C-alpha positions in Angstrom: 0.0 0.0 0.0 1.2 3.5 -0.9 -0.1 6.5 1.1 0.5 10.3 1.1 0.3 12.3 4.3 -0.4 16.0 3.8 0.6 18.0 6.9 2.1 21.2 5.6 2.7 23.2 8.8 3.3 24.4 11.4 6.4 22.9 13.1 4.6 21.9 16.3 1.6 20.4 14.4 4.0 18.4 12.2 5.8 17.0 15.3 2.5 16.1 16.9 1.4 14.2 13.8 4.7 12.4 13.3 4.2 10.3 16.4 1.7 8.2 14.4 4.4 7.0 11.9 5.9 4.3 14.1 2.5 2.8 14.8 1.4 2.9 11.1 4.6 1.0 10.2 4.0 -1.5 13.1 0.5 -2.1 11.8 1.6 -2.4 8.2 5.4 -2.9 7.8 5.2 -2.9 4.0 3.3 0.4 3.7 5.0 3.2 1.8 4.6 6.6 3.4 5.2 9.9 1.6 4.8 13.2 3.4 4.0 16.6 1.8 5.2 19.6 3.8 6.0 23.3 3.5 9.6 23.7 2.5 10.6 25.5 5.7 9.8 22.4 7.8 11.4 19.8 5.6 14.2 19.1 8.1 11.8 18.3 10.9 10.8 15.2 8.9 14.2 14.4 7.4 16.1 11.2 8.3 12.9 9.6 9.8 13.2 5.9 8.8 9.4 5.5 8.8 9.0 8.1 6.0 9.9 6.8 2.5 9.8 10.2 0.7 9.4 13.8 1.8 8.1 16.3 -0.8 8.3 20.0 -0.1 5.9 22.7 -1.3 6.1 26.4 -1.0 2.5 27.5 -0.7 3.5 30.4 1.6 5.2 32.0 -1.4 1.8 32.6 -2.9 1.1 35.3 -0.3 3.9 37.3 -1.7 3.6 36.4 -5.3 0.2 35.3 -6.6 1.8 33.9 -9.8 3.4 31.2 -7.6 -0.1 29.6 -7.3 0.2 28.2 -10.8 3.7 26.8 -10.3 2.7 25.2 -7.0 -0.4 23.6 -8.6 1.8 22.3 -11.4 4.3 20.9 -8.9 1.5 19.0 -7.0 0.1 17.6 -10.2 3.6 16.3 -11.0 3.5 14.5 -7.6 0.0 13.1 -8.3 1.5 10.8 -10.9 2.8 8.7 -8.1 -0.6 7.0 -7.8 -1.4 6.8 -4.1 -3.8 4.3 -2.7 -4.8 6.8 -0.1 -4.1 10.4 0.7 -4.6 11.6 4.3 -5.1 15.3 4.9 -4.0 15.6 8.6 -4.3 19.4 8.6 -7.9 20.1 7.8 -7.4 23.4 6.0 -8.8 24.3 2.6 -5.3 24.6 1.1 -4.2 21.2 2.5 -7.5 19.7 1.2 -6.9 21.0 -2.3 -3.4 19.7 -2.3 -4.7 16.3 -1.1 -7.4 16.2 -3.8 -4.8 17.0 -6.5 -2.6 14.1 -5.2 -5.3 11.4 -5.4 -8.9 10.4 -5.8 -9.2 8.6 -2.4 -8.8 11.3 0.3 -9.3 11.0 4.0 -9.5 13.8 6.5 -11.5 15.3 9.4 -15.3 15.6 9.3 -16.7 19.2 9.0 -17.5 19.3 12.7 -13.9 18.4 13.6 -12.1 21.3 11.9 -12.2 25.1 11.8 -12.3 25.4 8.0 -15.4 23.2 7.6 -15.4 23.4 3.8 -12.2 21.4 3.6 -14.2 18.3 4.6 -16.1 18.3 1.3 -12.8 17.2 -0.4 -12.7 13.9 1.6 -14.3 10.6 0.9 -13.4 9.1 4.2 -14.2 11.4 7.1 -12.9 11.1 10.6 -14.8 12.6 13.6 -13.1 13.9 16.7 -13.9 17.1 18.5 -11.8 20.1 17.6 -11.0 20.8 21.2 -9.7 17.3 21.9 -6.0 16.8 22.5 -4.0 17.7 19.4 -1.9 14.6 19.5 -4.9 12.4 19.8 -6.5 14.2 16.9 -3.5 13.6 14.7 -3.2 10.0 15.7 -6.9 9.3 14.9 -7.0 10.9 11.5 -3.8 9.1 10.5 -4.8 5.7 11.8 -8.6 5.3 11.4 -8.5 5.5 7.6 -6.0 2.6 7.7 -8.2 0.4 9.8 -6.6 0.5 13.2 -6.4 2.7 16.3 -3.5 4.4 18.1 -4.2 4.3 21.9 -3.1 6.8 24.5 -1.1 4.0 26.1 0.7 3.5 22.8 1.7 7.1 22.6 2.9 7.1 26.2 5.1 4.2 25.4 6.4 5.7 22.1 10.0 5.7 21.0 11.7 8.9 20.0 10.9 9.9 16.5 13.0 12.8 15.4 16.3 12.0 13.7 19.4 14.1 12.7 22.5 13.6 10.6 25.6 15.7 9.9 24.6 18.3 12.5 26.6 21.5 13.0 29.3 20.5 15.5 29.4 24.0 17.0 26.7 23.0 19.4 29.1 20.7 21.3 31.2 23.7 22.1 28.3 25.0 24.2 27.3 21.8 26.0 28.9 21.2 29.3 29.9 17.9 30.9 30.1 19.2 34.5 26.8 21.0 34.5 23.2 20.3 33.6 22.4 21.6 30.1 19.1 23.5 29.8 17.7 24.9 26.6 15.5 28.0 26.6 13.0 28.5 23.8 12.2 32.2 24.1 10.2 32.9 20.9 7.0 31.9 19.2 4.7 33.1 16.5 2.9 35.6 18.7 4.3 38.0 21.3 1.5 37.1 23.7 2.8 33.5 23.8 6.2 34.6 24.9 7.3 34.3 28.5 9.1 37.5 29.6 12.9 37.4 29.2 13.3 38.8 32.7 11.7 35.7 34.1 13.8 33.4 32.0 16.8 35.3 33.5 15.5 34.6 37.0 15.1 30.9 36.2 18.7 30.7 34.9 20.1 32.5 38.0 18.2 30.2 40.3 19.0 26.9 38.7 22.7 27.8 38.1 22.9 25.4 35.2 24.3 25.8 31.7 21.4 27.6 30.0 21.5 27.8 26.2 19.1 30.1 24.3 18.0 29.2 20.8 16.5 31.8 18.5 15.0 32.1 15.0 14.9 35.8 14.1 16.5 39.1 14.9 14.1 40.0 17.6 14.7 36.7 19.4 18.4 37.1 18.9 18.3 40.4 20.7 16.5 38.8 23.6 19.0 36.0 23.6 22.0 38.4 23.6 20.4 40.4 26.5 20.0 37.2 28.5 23.6 36.3 28.0 24.8 39.8 28.9 22.8 39.7 32.2 23.7 36.2 33.5 26.9 34.2 33.8 24.7 31.0 33.4 23.3 31.9 30.0 24.8 31.5 26.5 23.1 32.6 23.3 23.6 30.0 20.7 24.5 31.0 17.1 21.9 30.5 14.4 21.3 26.8 13.8 19.1 24.9 11.4 16.3 22.5 12.4 18.5 19.4 11.8 21.1 20.7 14.3 18.3 21.8 16.7 17.1 18.2 16.9 20.7 17.1 17.8 21.0 19.8 20.4 17.7 18.9 22.1 18.6 15.3 22.1 21.7 16.1 24.2 20.0 18.4 26.8 18.9 17.6 30.3 15.8 19.8 30.2 14.1 22.2 27.8 12.0 25.1 29.1 10.0 27.1 26.5 6.9 28.7 25.1 4.2 26.8 23.3 6.0 26.5 20.0 7.5 23.9 17.6 11.1 23.7 19.1 9.6 23.1 22.6 7.5 20.2 21.4 10.6 18.6 19.9 11.7 17.7 23.4 8.6 15.5 23.9 9.2 13.9 20.5 12.8 13.1 21.6 11.7 11.8 25.0 13.6 14.6 26.8 12.4 16.4 29.9 10.5 19.6 29.2 8.4 22.4 30.7 6.0 24.1 28.2 4.7 27.5 29.3 1.2 28.4 28.1 -0.7 31.7 28.1 -3.3 32.2 25.4 -3.2 28.6 24.0 -4.7 25.4 25.3 -2.6 22.9 27.3 -4.2 20.0 25.6 -1.9 20.6 22.6 0.5 18.3 24.4 0.8 15.1 26.4 1.8 15.6 30.1 4.1 12.8 31.3 6.4 12.1 34.1 9.1 14.1 32.4 7.0 16.5 30.2 5.2 19.2 32.3 3.2 22.3 31.6 2.6 25.5 33.3 -0.5 27.5 32.3 -1.6 31.0 33.1 -5.0 31.6 34.8 -6.8 32.8 31.6 -9.6 30.8 30.0 -8.9 29.6 26.4 -11.5 29.3 23.6 -10.2 26.6 21.3 -12.2 28.0 18.3 -11.0 31.6 18.8 -7.6 32.1 20.4 -7.0 35.6 21.8 -3.8 37.0 20.6 -4.2 39.9 23.0 -4.1 37.6 26.0 -0.8 38.4 27.7 -1.5 36.4 30.9 1.6 34.4 30.3 3.5 37.3 31.9 1.8 36.7 35.2 3.1 33.2 35.7 5.3 33.0 38.7 8.8 31.8 37.6 9.2 30.1 41.0 6.6 27.5 39.9 8.8 26.7 36.9 12.0 26.7 39.0 10.5 24.1 41.4 9.3 21.8 38.6 12.7 22.2 36.8 14.6 21.1 40.0 12.5 18.0 40.3 13.0 17.1 36.6 16.8 17.7 36.9 17.0 15.5 39.9 
């Protein structure tokens, strides 16, 4: 059997869907799995032995140049010649549904009451029902397993093996890791400012834990915060710019990751590394809480169907709560 998975973005959503791969292959070892993804996130999937082929698209380029629409459609139609037995749209957006339909006739995806962009469901022959406000990881597991005739249980996911892989990483990261101290990664950025824990509180966490705290960043604004943190604490180092492949390697070597609700933070869970995810305006059921993967949430109420980008309640979270959890995880 030959299937295509369409999960274009974002990084955290891709990570949460990838957990299903090992169980799909266990259910059907001979299945061929191809994955279609936005070009920017190609390296998240790269080197995973359960994926046969990764195909990148650049649909985001259409926002800047409308002419790109035709070139992207042409590219997808080229991929459609691979004749898939089943295409699974694990995203549930109109754009991902169109890509899925162009790839093959037999398409599975979420039912209209299970997604925000309800019109996407009209592109699917096989529709999977699960509430939109259910756990994100469970939603991905169900939409990727039910069309294949089996079920991924919570107990399966809790007993998963790490599923992010790296190769030929930038060796510069090993100059920053310490053998005589615990290595903690700080993920200080995200897509919205209201999802970002204050840099001053990250500073207090570092000064309290007195570990080797390494700050990763993805843009100039985050780089400025990382530099500020390094300048104000002897326990903090701002890493140089690294790619996603090297980020996977770095996280796999750390003792703890503390970060906002964003893709790099969720990588720790995927690599079975201890983590603390800090939530403000987003729901905590985007993740699994385990003995080593903890969450801290602000007091604000979250509407899954309409997230409030002006909810800055994350700033009110007491860093001492995070420090206490971190000490337990490090011990």
